[in-house]
N, C-alpha and C positions, 0 to 999 in steps of 0.2 A: 504494500500500500504506500508506495513512494509518492513523491510530489513532483510537480513539473519543475519547480525551481530547484535544481539539483544541488546547489551549494547549501549547506546548512545555514539556518538563520542565526543571527547573533544571539548570544545569551541574553536573558532578561536584563541583567545588570548593564549590558553594553548597548541596549536598545536606544535609538534616538528618542528625544523628548516627546515627539509627536506619537510614537508607538506607545510609550508609557502612558500618555494621556488617553489614547484609545483604549488601552487595557484597563485603565482606571474606570472609564465610562462603562465599558463592557461588564466589569465586575460589579459595578453599582447597579446596572440594569438587571443582571442575573439575580443579585440579592433581592432587589426590589420586587421582581416578578414572583420569586419564591415566597417572600413574606406576604405579598398582597393576596396570592391565592390561598395561603394558609389562613389569613385573616378572613377571607371570604367564606371558607369552609366553617370556621368557628362561628362567624356571624349568622350564617344561614342555618346551620344544624343545631347549634346550642341556643341561639337567641331568636331563631325564626325571623331574621331580619336580613334578607339578601341585599347586597350592595349593588345597585343597578348600574353604577358607573364603573364597576371593577373590570368587567370584560373589555370595555373600550380602552381603559387605561393600560391593561395588560397587553392588549392587541397592539397598541401604539409602541409600547416599550419592546415588545417581542420582535417586531419587524426591525427596529433599530438594533436590537441585540444580534439578530441574524446577519444583518449587513455589516455591522462593525466587526462581528466575528469572522465573516468572510474576508474582510480586508486584513485582519490580523492573521488569518490562516494563509493568505497569499504571502505576507511577510515571513511567516514561519515555515513556509514550504509544506503545508499540511493538506492541501486539496487532493482529493482522491484521483488517481489516474491508473491506467493500465501500463505497466512498464515491461511486460514480458518481451515484446518485440524489440523495443529500444535497447534493452540490456544485451541482446544477442547480436547487435550490429557492431561492426568494427568502429574503432574510436573516431577516425576521420569522418565517416559517414554520420556517426551519432551526433557530432557537433552541428551538422547542417539540419538534421532531423529535429534536434532541440530548438534550433533557431526557427524552423518552420512552425513548430508547436507554439513558440512564443509569439510569432507573428500572427498565427491564427487566433490565439487568445486575445491579442491586442485588437485585431480586426473585429472580433465579436463585441468587445467592450466599446470600441469606437462607434459601431453601428447602433449601440443601445444608448449612448450618452444623450443625444438629442431627443429621442422618444421618452427617455426617463424624465427629463426636465419638462417636456411638454405634458407628460402625465401628471406631474406635480401641479402645473398651472391649471389643468382641467379639474383636478380634484379639489381645488380651492373653493369651488361653488357647492361642493357636497359637505354638509355639516353632520357631525355625529349626533345620534339621537339623544344620548344621555348627557354628554359633556358639552354639546353644542359648540364644537370647534371645527374649523375646516379640516377635512381629511388630508389636506396637504401636509399637515404636521406629521402624519404617520408615513405617507408614501414618499416623502422627501428622503427617507432612509434609503430607498432604492437608488435614487440619483446620487446620493452621497457614496453608497457602496460601489456603484459602477464606476464613478469617477475615481474613487480611492484605489480600487483594484487596478484600473488602467494606469494610474500614475506609478504604482508599484511594479507592475509588469514592465513598463517602459524603462523604469529605473534599473530593474534587474537586468533587462536585455542589454542596455547600454554599458553596464558594468561588467558583465560576465561573458558575453558572446563577441567574438571577433567581428569587426565591422564588415569584412567581405561576406562572411556567412550570414550575418544579420541582413545585409543589403540584398543578398540573393533571395533569402526567405521572404522579405518584404515585397520584393518585386514579383516573386512567384504568387503570393497571396493576392496582390493587387491585380496581376494578370488574370488569375482565375475569376476574381470578382468582375473585372471589366468584360471578360469573355461571356460570363453568365448574364451580365447586364445587357450586353449587345444582342444576345440570343434570347432575351426575355420573351419577345413576341412568339418565337417558335416554341419555347419551353411551355408557355401557357397553353399551347394546343396539345401537349403530350398527356395531359390529365394525370392519372395515377402513376404513370411512369416516373414522374418527378419524385414520387416517394422513394423509389429505388435510387435515383440520382442523388438527392439531397439528404433525405432522412435515413438512408442506409449508407450510401456511398460516402458522402462528406463526413458523416459521423464516424464511420469505420476508419477512414483515413486519419482523422484527428485522433481517434483512440489509439491507433497503431503508432502514431507519431509521439504519443506520450502526453498529449494535452489533457488537462484535468477533465474528468467525466462531465462535470457541470457545463463546461464551456463547449464540449463536444455536442451535447444535446442542444445547447443554445445555437451553435453554429448550424446545425441541421435545420432547426426551426426558422432561424433568421434567413438563411439562404433560400429555403423553400418558399417562404412568404414574400421575400423581396424580389425573387427572380421568376417565380412561376404563378404569382397571384397579383391582384391589385389591392390586397389588404395592407393597410399601413403597419409599420413595425411597432406602433403604439400598442397593438394587440399583444405583442410578445411581452412587453413590460406589464401589461394588465394581467396576463396569464401567470407571469412570475409572481406578481403580488398575490393573486388568488392561490397559487400553489404553496406559497410560504406562510400565508397569514391565517390559515385555519386555526381556531383556538384549540382544537384537539392537539395540534402539533406543539403547543406550548410545553407539553409534558416531555418532549424530546430533550431540550437542554436540562430540564430538572432531573430527569432520570440519568443523564450523563453526569450531572453533579452528584447524584446519589452513588454512582459507580466510583467517583473520585473519593467520596467520603468513606465508602467501603474499603478501598485500598489504603487510605491514609490512616484509618483508625485500627486496622487489623481485624475487623469483624469477619472478613472472609477467611483469614488464617485461623481464627477461633473455630469456625465451622469445620475446616479441614482437619484440625488437630483432634476435635471430638470424634469425627467419623473414623479417623485412623485408629484411635484408641478402642473404638467399638468393633471394627471389622478387620483391622490390620493383621490379625493372627490367623485368619482362615485362608484357604487356598483361593487365589485370585482376589484376596481381600483388598490389596492396594488398588487393583483395577476398579473394584467396587467403590472404594473411597474416592477415586478420581472421578468416576461417573456421578456418584452421589453428590460430591462437592460441586461439580459443574451444574447439576440439576438445581441445587439449592441456591448457590451463589448467583446463577442466572436470574432467579426470581427476585434478586435484590438489585443487581447492577443494570440489567437490561442490555448489556453489551458483551458480545462474544470475546472481543479483545481483552476487556477488563476481566472476564471470567478466566480466560486462559492465563493471563498474567498473574492472577491471584493464586490459582491452584497449582500451576506447574512448579514454581520455586519451592512451595511447601512440601510437595510430594515426590518430586523426581529424585532427590538424593536417596531417600529411603527405598524407592523402587529400584534404583540402580544397585543398591546394596543387596537387595534380594534377588538380583540376577535378571531383572527385566532389561530387555534390550532397548536402547534409546529410540530406535526406529519404531518399535512397537508402542512405546510410551507416547511418542509424538502422534502416531497414527490414532491412538485411542483419545488423546487430548483433542485433536482436530474434530473427529467424528462425535465425540462427547459434547463439544461446544455446539456443533451443528444440531445435535439432538435437543439441546437445552434451549434453543432459540425460540421455541413456542411458549416457554415458561414466562408468565408475566412477571415483571413489566418489560416485555419485549418491545423495543423501539420499532422493529419491523411490523409487529401487529398493530401498534398505534398508528403508524403511517398507512398501512394497508386499510385499516378501518376508516381513516379519514378520506383516503382517495376513492375507495370503492363503496363508501356509504354503508359499511357493515358495523353492527354494534360492537364497540370495543369491549364492553363488559362481557358480551357473548364470546368474543375471541379470547379474552382472559380466562373465562371459565373453561372453554374447550381446550385451551393450550396445555393445561396441566395433564389432562387425560391423554392427549396426543403424545406429549413428551414422555409419558410413562410407557406407552407402547414402544416408542423408539428406544427408550432406556432398557426395556426388557430384551429387545433384540441384541443390543450391545452387551448386556450382562451375560446372556446365554453364550455369545461368541467368546467373551473374555474368559468365562469359566472353562469352555472347551479348550482354549489356547493354554490355560494354566493347568491342564490335567497332569503335566509332568513337573510342576513347580516344586522346588525343594523347600519345605516348610520347617526343616529341622531347627533352624535358628529363630523361628518366630515364636513369640510368647504372648499370651493373653495379657492385656493391660490390667493391673489391679483395679478392682471396682472403685476403690477410693479415688484413683486417678480419673477413671471414667466419670464418676460423679462430680468431681471438681471441674472437669472440662465441660460437662453438660451445663453446669451452672454459668460458666464463663460464656459458652456459646449460645445459651438459651435466648437472650434478647436478640441476637443476630438471627437465630433460627426462626424466631417468631415473626420477623419482618415480612417474608413472602406471604405468610398466612394473613398478616394484618392487611397487606395490600389487596389480597383477593377478597377478604371479608368486607373491607370498606367499599369496594366497587360492587360486590355482589349484593350487599344490603342497602345500597343506595345512599350511603352516608356521604360519599364523595364520588365525583366523576373520575374517569380515567386520567383526566388532566389534573384534577385537584389532588388525587391520591398520591401523585408523585411528590408534591410539596409536603404532604403529611409524612411521607416516608423519609424525606430529607431531614425534616425537623426531628423526627424520632431518632434517626441514625446519628445525628449530631449530638443529641442529648445523651443517648446511650453511649456513644463514643466518648463523650466528655466524662461520664460517670464511671464507666467500666473499662474503657480501653485506652486510657491515657490522655484523652482530649485532643483538641486540635489547636495549634497556635494560629495567631491572627494572620501571619504571613502565609501559612499553609492554606488557610481558607481563601485568602485573596488569590493565591496562585491557582487553586482549584476553580474559582469563579472565572478567571481569565481563560483557563484551559477549556472550561465548559463552553464559553462563548466561541472560542476558535473552532472546537470540534462541531458544535451546533451549526456554526456558519457554513462549514463544509457540507454537512448533511442537508441543511435547508436550502442552500444554493442549488444543489442537485435536484431537490424537490421542485424548486421554482422553474428550473430549466426543463426538467422532464414534463412538467405541467404544460409548458408552452409547446413542447414537441408533441405531446399526446393530443393537444388541441389541433395542431396542424394535421396530424394523422387522421383525426376524426373528421375534420372538415374536408379532407380529400375524397371521402366516400369509400376508402378502402376498407373501413371497418364494416360497412354494410355488406360489402362483397365477401369479406372474411367470415362474417357472421352467417351468411347464407351457405357458404361452403361447409363450415364446421357443424352447423345444425342439421345438415343433410348427410353427414358421414354415415356410412354403413356401420351399424353397431350403436348408434345413438349416443347416449350419455357415457357408455363404457368407452367407446372409441375417443370421445372428446376428453375424457379423463386421461387416457393414455397419451394423447397428443399434448395435453397440459403438462403432464409429468416430464415428457421428453423436452418440450420447449423450455420449461423453467429450469431443468437440469443444465441444459446448454447455456441459457442466459446467465444462470448462476455461476458458470465457469467463466464467462466473458466479462460480466459486470459485478460490481458489488451489489449486495442484496436489494437495497432501496431503489436504485435505478431500474432494475429488472421489474420490480413490483409496480413502480410508477408508470413505466411505459405500457405494460400490457394489462394491468388490472382494469383500467377503464374500458378496455376492449373485450376482455375475456369474461368478466362478471355478468354483463347483460346476456351473453350467449349461454353461460351456465344457468342463469335464471330461466331462460327460454326452454332449456332442456329439463327443468324441474330439479336442478341441483341446489341444495341448501347453501346459502351464502357462507355461513360459518364453516361448513364442511369443505367447501371449495377453497376457502381461504387457508385452511389447515393444509390441504394438499399442495397448494401453491408454495407456501412458506417452507414446508418440509422438502419439497423437490428442489427448490432454489438453494436451500442450505446444503443439500447433497452436492449440487454443482459447485458451490463455493469452495468446498473442500476437495474437489476432484482435480488431481494433477492431469496434465502439466500446466494448466492455466489458472485454476481456481485461486483466487486471491487469499481466501482464508487458509488454504493449505500452506502457503508460504509464510503467513503470519505465525501459524502454529510451529513451523520449522524454526523460525527465528526465535520465538519465545522458548522453545524446547532445546535450542542450540544443537540442532541436528541438520545434516545435509539433506536437501530435498531429494537428491538422487537415491539416497538410502531409504528414506521414509516412503518414497513412491512405491517401492515394491511391497511394503507392509500394509499400506492403507487400503488396498483394494478389497480385502475380505471384510473390513469394517464398513466400507462404503456399500458393499453388497448387502450387509445386514441392514443398513439404513434404507436401502432401496426396497428390500422386502417389507420393511416397516411402512414405507410410503405406500406401497401397493396395498397392504392390508388396510391402512387408513382410508385410501381412496375407495376400496371395495366395500368397506363397512361404515356407512355414514353414522351409525349409532355411536361410534367411538368419539366423533366430533360433537355430537348433539346431545349425548346423555346428560351432560352437566348443565344444559341450558334450562 
């Protein structure tokens, strides 16, 4: 999960004053949103007094947080990109490809600058219902973010890329744009063929060149609208606004913050230590502990990367001592993280619910059961692989130690169930429950796990803004691209084809699994969901497939793809966290992936698994 700007960003202490100022504002916004949502829950549930202005205030701050975070992420080199192809190129060619990627990103941002400021002007006449202020105060964040990212990309390009390579790349991008502009009348007559040219071809070229995924999607949408339609580019900015600004998505940065709190307080390690004392002495016990820890920790952090980074350092030394091979450990780590991604609070479930209009509470309820099915598949395989494991040196932990560890881990173990209960009982929405979980984790962390220092909290808030900015910018760009695909009419053609497949819903489910496994390999999870969810869910509904059931199949298939070598992004993250060579892990992971695929097929074939908890 490398970034476009290949040189590392300066450390926080060496950052320019304007970066420090942006970080301070981002931290303030993240803290304000968290506290406001918590106050809203308390006011509504305990005092029966909802704060009608709260949603508008949070929405305004949220868009600013997303765009400032996106700017910080550009400076830090943290925007998501596909680096498989670029890393395999010879060094001389790689420089020119990097220059092309930078020129393409700059072209996207230049194309959006004028429409973004026009959008701000037009929104001045729209006043918010509760606060009665112009909506321009909110959407001006888009103009600020686009201009800020453009300035940083140009700054980086001029500082790090040799002038001949940069000039060649700029001329190439300009020539492509000029050619498309000149051929615009002919392109408009091609109809849906333009989808293949712009929304597939341009996006694929930018992805292969290492441009961040968000800008690849934006490049496809902008080029399609600008060169093959008469629609103004103002629509792209509007769709980005709509894609980012859903209040449901406010939970994304707060659950990211929750993952940071989990790591910083040691709550995750407490869970791992308890499970190790309980199961570590049985055959395949450490594999059970690894899978169980990922299952539980995922229900707290909502992030696969955070899950793996919490569990691996705590368990891998002991697993190596017991004779587990590093490649098997990393393979189990990767597939275990994929298994646990349906455990709430999964960020993918939250985004999917927002994009596809599926009940997030329903997704949270179903996610536990679905994850248990996948967990069972991996547990059975792990036990079979451990049939010859030497347990002569393993000893059962004394009950006194187990009891002590369960007391320490108890508050952390309670958090996933607290999240599920609050959503299921209607105490808090999926958005609000995230802030309750953060407050709970901070209080428990302060009392039982050593607390958090002020500078640690500040750094977590800034990191939350940067990571959220990368995710939310992808959401906004994918929303614009999905709109362009929908307007082209290809969705209707695809719908007609898929709904008339021989085999009906069974064939459609098989196609869904195959498509999302492949997309999961090529893209990070969220972009895959955002692109196809608006297209596939209406078709599933036409075929009589339950929305929650279909969502579970999509997420599980996508996660299998993410961990599938040689392209899956999650596979390489797991190898990095586990300090293992991808070539070695590649041979070991296939049996675990096969177990997950069997689980996905079972989930797809038995709708009851996804709907029993509803």
